[in-house]
C-alpha beads as a LAMMPS data file, in Angstrom:
LAMMPS data file: protein, C-alpha beads

128 atoms
127 bonds

1 atom types
1 bond types

-500.0 500.0 xlo xhi
-500.0 500.0 ylo yhi
-500.0 500.0 zlo zhi

Masses

1 110.0

Atoms # bond

1 1 1 7.820 -2.183 -36.570
2 1 1 9.712 0.139 -34.238
3 1 1 6.999 2.805 -34.280
4 1 1 4.378 0.292 -33.125
5 1 1 6.591 -0.772 -30.212
6 1 1 7.194 2.847 -29.287
7 1 1 3.476 3.589 -29.492
8 1 1 2.624 0.597 -27.273
9 1 1 5.251 1.659 -24.747
10 1 1 3.924 5.210 -24.869
11 1 1 0.447 3.944 -24.018
12 1 1 1.772 1.786 -21.148
13 1 1 3.893 4.403 -19.365
14 1 1 1.081 5.964 -17.280
15 1 1 0.179 2.559 -15.836
16 1 1 3.812 1.732 -15.085
17 1 1 4.418 5.065 -13.382
18 1 1 1.145 4.792 -11.461
19 1 1 1.995 1.290 -10.221
20 1 1 5.502 2.277 -9.170
21 1 1 4.335 5.440 -7.418
22 1 1 1.344 3.966 -5.616
23 1 1 2.747 0.619 -4.505
24 1 1 2.244 0.602 -0.783
25 1 1 5.345 0.622 1.318
26 1 1 5.911 -1.811 4.101
27 1 1 5.555 -0.315 7.533
28 1 1 8.434 1.197 9.446
29 1 1 7.062 1.972 12.875
30 1 1 10.168 1.219 14.863
31 1 1 12.451 3.769 16.418
32 1 1 15.325 1.354 15.826
33 1 1 15.216 0.135 12.219
34 1 1 17.184 -3.010 13.065
35 1 1 14.287 -4.672 14.879
36 1 1 10.634 -4.878 13.966
37 1 1 7.865 -5.846 16.301
38 1 1 5.926 -8.997 15.529
39 1 1 2.818 -6.945 14.721
40 1 1 4.736 -4.877 12.136
41 1 1 6.159 -8.037 10.569
42 1 1 2.648 -9.452 10.238
43 1 1 1.371 -6.144 8.825
44 1 1 4.173 -6.161 6.235
45 1 1 3.194 -9.666 5.125
46 1 1 -0.435 -8.576 4.730
47 1 1 0.581 -5.430 2.818
48 1 1 2.652 -7.558 0.452
49 1 1 -0.429 -9.686 -0.264
50 1 1 -2.488 -6.521 -0.857
51 1 1 0.198 -5.197 -3.235
52 1 1 0.177 -8.475 -5.159
53 1 1 -3.603 -8.357 -5.493
54 1 1 -3.371 -4.733 -6.666
55 1 1 -0.794 -5.704 -9.286
56 1 1 -3.224 -8.425 -10.400
57 1 1 -5.599 -5.602 -11.293
58 1 1 -8.002 -5.596 -8.367
59 1 1 -9.345 -2.166 -7.345
60 1 1 -7.664 -0.662 -4.288
61 1 1 -11.048 0.158 -2.723
62 1 1 -12.044 -3.512 -2.774
63 1 1 -8.688 -4.593 -1.370
64 1 1 -8.926 -2.008 1.417
65 1 1 -12.500 -3.093 2.244
66 1 1 -11.342 -6.695 2.457
67 1 1 -8.477 -5.736 4.758
68 1 1 -10.807 -3.753 7.049
69 1 1 -13.255 -6.638 7.140
70 1 1 -10.481 -9.115 7.982
71 1 1 -9.026 -6.781 10.626
72 1 1 -12.405 -6.327 12.322
73 1 1 -13.184 -10.040 12.159
74 1 1 -9.860 -11.155 13.592
75 1 1 -9.812 -8.355 16.174
76 1 1 -13.210 -9.518 17.472
77 1 1 -11.940 -13.097 17.540
78 1 1 -8.785 -12.061 19.416
79 1 1 -10.716 -9.852 21.839
80 1 1 -12.484 -12.853 23.362
81 1 1 -9.327 -14.952 23.429
82 1 1 -6.919 -12.297 24.680
83 1 1 -4.950 -12.770 27.850
84 1 1 -5.476 -9.043 28.471
85 1 1 -9.015 -9.302 29.839
86 1 1 -9.137 -5.598 30.709
87 1 1 -8.900 -4.575 27.030
88 1 1 -11.677 -2.220 25.974
89 1 1 -13.077 -2.682 22.419
90 1 1 -13.127 1.102 22.114
91 1 1 -9.356 1.104 22.613
92 1 1 -9.049 -1.157 19.558
93 1 1 -11.170 1.251 17.507
94 1 1 -9.173 4.236 18.799
95 1 1 -5.924 2.512 17.831
96 1 1 -7.273 1.968 14.304
97 1 1 -8.319 5.621 13.980
98 1 1 -4.879 6.765 15.184
99 1 1 -3.085 4.469 12.737
100 1 1 -5.350 5.516 9.875
101 1 1 -4.706 9.198 10.615
102 1 1 -0.956 8.582 10.685
103 1 1 -0.976 6.708 7.377
104 1 1 -3.267 9.201 5.663
105 1 1 -0.563 11.773 6.289
106 1 1 2.201 9.421 5.159
107 1 1 0.492 8.469 1.878
108 1 1 -0.711 11.980 1.034
109 1 1 0.400 12.721 -2.538
110 1 1 3.036 15.374 -2.903
111 1 1 3.327 17.727 -5.787
112 1 1 5.553 16.135 -8.390
113 1 1 7.363 18.270 -10.933
114 1 1 5.978 17.679 -14.399
115 1 1 8.146 15.572 -16.648
116 1 1 8.921 16.830 -20.082
117 1 1 7.717 14.996 -23.137
118 1 1 11.274 14.091 -24.116
119 1 1 11.845 12.390 -20.734
120 1 1 8.703 10.318 -21.167
121 1 1 9.726 9.250 -24.657
122 1 1 13.165 8.219 -23.370
123 1 1 11.576 6.235 -20.557
124 1 1 9.279 4.480 -23.027
125 1 1 12.245 3.629 -25.278
126 1 1 14.132 2.158 -22.353
127 1 1 11.198 -0.056 -21.467
128 1 1 11.074 -1.668 -24.905

Bonds

1 1 1 2
2 1 2 3
3 1 3 4
4 1 4 5
5 1 5 6
6 1 6 7
7 1 7 8
8 1 8 9
9 1 9 10
10 1 10 11
11 1 11 12
12 1 12 13
13 1 13 14
14 1 14 15
15 1 15 16
16 1 16 17
17 1 17 18
18 1 18 19
19 1 19 20
20 1 20 21
21 1 21 22
22 1 22 23
23 1 23 24
24 1 24 25
25 1 25 26
26 1 26 27
27 1 27 28
28 1 28 29
29 1 29 30
30 1 30 31
31 1 31 32
32 1 32 33
33 1 33 34
34 1 34 35
35 1 35 36
36 1 36 37
37 1 37 38
38 1 38 39
39 1 39 40
40 1 40 41
41 1 41 42
42 1 42 43
43 1 43 44
44 1 44 45
45 1 45 46
46 1 46 47
47 1 47 48
48 1 48 49
49 1 49 50
50 1 50 51
51 1 51 52
52 1 52 53
53 1 53 54
54 1 54 55
55 1 55 56
56 1 56 57
57 1 57 58
58 1 58 59
59 1 59 60
60 1 60 61
61 1 61 62
62 1 62 63
63 1 63 64
64 1 64 65
65 1 65 66
66 1 66 67
67 1 67 68
68 1 68 69
69 1 69 70
70 1 70 71
71 1 71 72
72 1 72 73
73 1 73 74
74 1 74 75
75 1 75 76
76 1 76 77
77 1 77 78
78 1 78 79
79 1 79 80
80 1 80 81
81 1 81 82
82 1 82 83
83 1 83 84
84 1 84 85
85 1 85 86
86 1 86 87
87 1 87 88
88 1 88 89
89 1 89 90
90 1 90 91
91 1 91 92
92 1 92 93
93 1 93 94
94 1 94 95
95 1 95 96
96 1 96 97
97 1 97 98
98 1 98 99
99 1 99 100
100 1 100 101
101 1 101 102
102 1 102 103
103 1 103 104
104 1 104 105
105 1 105 106
106 1 106 107
107 1 107 108
108 1 108 109
109 1 109 110
110 1 110 111
111 1 111 112
112 1 112 113
113 1 113 114
114 1 114 115
115 1 115 116
116 1 116 117
117 1 117 118
118 1 118 119
119 1 119 120
120 1 120 121
121 1 121 122
122 1 122 123
123 1 123 124
124 1 124 125
125 1 125 126
126 1 126 127
127 1 127 128
Protein backbone atom coordinates (compact mmCIF):
# COMPACT_ATOMS: atom_id res chain seq x y z
CA UNK A 1 0.00 0.00 0.00
CA UNK A 2 1.41 3.39 -0.94
CA UNK A 3 0.17 5.08 2.23
CA UNK A 4 2.00 2.53 4.41
CA UNK A 5 5.25 3.16 2.52
CA UNK A 6 4.78 6.90 2.87
CA UNK A 7 4.04 6.53 6.57
CA UNK A 8 7.16 4.39 7.11
CA UNK A 9 9.28 6.91 5.22
CA UNK A 10 7.73 9.72 7.24
CA UNK A 11 8.74 7.97 10.46
CA UNK A 12 12.30 7.37 9.19
CA UNK A 13 13.12 10.90 8.00
CA UNK A 14 14.25 12.30 11.38
CA UNK A 15 16.80 9.50 11.75
CA UNK A 16 18.07 9.96 8.20
CA UNK A 17 18.43 13.71 8.61
CA UNK A 18 20.07 13.29 12.02
CA UNK A 19 22.60 10.78 10.65
CA UNK A 20 23.45 12.95 7.65
CA UNK A 21 23.79 16.11 9.74
CA UNK A 22 25.79 14.63 12.60
CA UNK A 23 28.18 12.36 10.71
CA UNK A 24 31.59 13.51 11.80
CA UNK A 25 33.74 15.07 9.16
CA UNK A 26 37.27 13.99 8.54
CA UNK A 27 39.85 16.44 9.77
CA UNK A 28 41.25 19.22 7.63
CA UNK A 29 44.03 20.75 9.68
CA UNK A 30 46.37 21.57 6.85
CA UNK A 31 47.01 25.00 5.45
CA UNK A 32 47.58 23.37 2.07
CA UNK A 33 44.70 20.98 1.32
CA UNK A 34 46.81 18.96 -1.11
CA UNK A 35 48.91 17.34 1.62
CA UNK A 36 47.88 15.89 4.94
CA UNK A 37 50.20 15.11 7.78
CA UNK A 38 50.54 11.50 8.85
CA UNK A 39 48.79 12.26 12.15
CA UNK A 40 45.76 13.72 10.33
CA UNK A 41 45.61 10.70 8.02
CA UNK A 42 45.59 8.40 11.05
CA UNK A 43 42.94 10.55 12.75
CA UNK A 44 40.76 10.36 9.63
CA UNK A 45 40.99 6.57 9.64
CA UNK A 46 39.95 6.47 13.30
CA UNK A 47 37.07 8.90 12.69
CA UNK A 48 35.84 6.70 9.85
CA UNK A 49 35.76 3.73 12.25
CA UNK A 50 33.87 5.84 14.81
CA UNK A 51 31.36 6.90 12.12
CA UNK A 52 30.82 3.28 11.13
CA UNK A 53 30.20 2.29 14.74
CA UNK A 54 27.76 5.20 15.10
CA UNK A 55 25.90 4.09 11.98
CA UNK A 56 25.72 0.62 13.56
CA UNK A 57 23.66 2.23 16.31
CA UNK A 58 26.19 2.63 19.10
CA UNK A 59 25.74 5.73 21.29
CA UNK A 60 28.11 8.58 20.50
CA UNK A 61 29.01 8.99 24.19
CA UNK A 62 30.27 5.40 24.35
CA UNK A 63 32.22 5.79 21.11
CA UNK A 64 33.80 9.03 22.35
CA UNK A 65 34.71 7.41 25.70
CA UNK A 66 36.35 4.54 23.84
CA UNK A 67 38.32 6.95 21.66
CA UNK A 68 39.52 8.93 24.71
CA UNK A 69 40.52 5.72 26.46
CA UNK A 70 42.43 4.51 23.39
CA UNK A 71 44.09 7.91 22.92
CA UNK A 72 45.25 8.03 26.55
CA UNK A 73 46.44 4.42 26.48
CA UNK A 74 48.42 4.78 23.27
CA UNK A 75 49.75 8.21 24.25
CA UNK A 76 51.15 6.74 27.48
CA UNK A 77 52.65 3.87 25.50
CA UNK A 78 54.22 6.27 22.99
CA UNK A 79 55.48 8.60 25.72
CA UNK A 80 57.89 5.97 27.03
CA UNK A 81 58.98 4.92 23.55
CA UNK A 82 59.30 8.37 22.00
CA UNK A 83 62.55 9.56 20.52
CA UNK A 84 61.68 13.00 21.93
CA UNK A 85 62.78 12.32 25.50
CA UNK A 86 62.18 15.93 26.56
CA UNK A 87 58.42 15.63 25.95
CA UNK A 88 56.35 16.67 28.96
CA UNK A 89 53.14 14.65 29.63
CA UNK A 90 51.43 17.94 30.44
CA UNK A 91 52.16 19.09 26.89
CA UNK A 92 50.22 16.07 25.61
CA UNK A 93 47.26 16.98 27.83
CA UNK A 94 47.47 20.64 26.76
CA UNK A 95 47.46 19.59 23.11
CA UNK A 96 44.32 17.52 23.71
CA UNK A 97 42.56 20.43 25.45
CA UNK A 98 43.49 22.77 22.58
CA UNK A 99 42.23 20.32 19.96
CA UNK A 100 39.03 19.68 21.90
CA UNK A 101 38.37 23.42 22.19
CA UNK A 102 38.93 23.86 18.46
CA UNK A 103 36.58 21.02 17.54
CA UNK A 104 33.90 22.07 20.00
CA UNK A 105 33.70 25.31 18.05
CA UNK A 106 33.74 23.51 14.70
CA UNK A 107 30.95 21.07 15.61
CA UNK A 108 28.76 23.63 17.38
CA UNK A 109 25.26 23.34 15.89
CA UNK A 110 24.11 26.29 13.86
CA UNK A 111 20.58 27.48 13.61
CA UNK A 112 18.94 25.72 10.70
CA UNK A 113 15.92 27.23 9.01
CA UNK A 114 12.84 25.13 9.65
CA UNK A 115 11.72 23.01 6.74
CA UNK A 116 8.13 23.15 5.71
CA UNK A 117 5.91 20.12 5.97
CA UNK A 118 5.61 19.89 2.19
CA UNK A 119 9.41 19.68 1.83
CA UNK A 120 9.57 16.85 4.34
CA UNK A 121 6.82 14.94 2.56
CA UNK A 122 8.65 15.35 -0.76
CA UNK A 123 11.88 14.13 0.80
CA UNK A 124 10.09 11.09 2.23
CA UNK A 125 8.55 10.31 -1.17
CA UNK A 126 11.94 10.50 -2.83
CA UNK A 127 13.38 8.05 -0.34
CA UNK A 128 10.81 5.37 -1.12
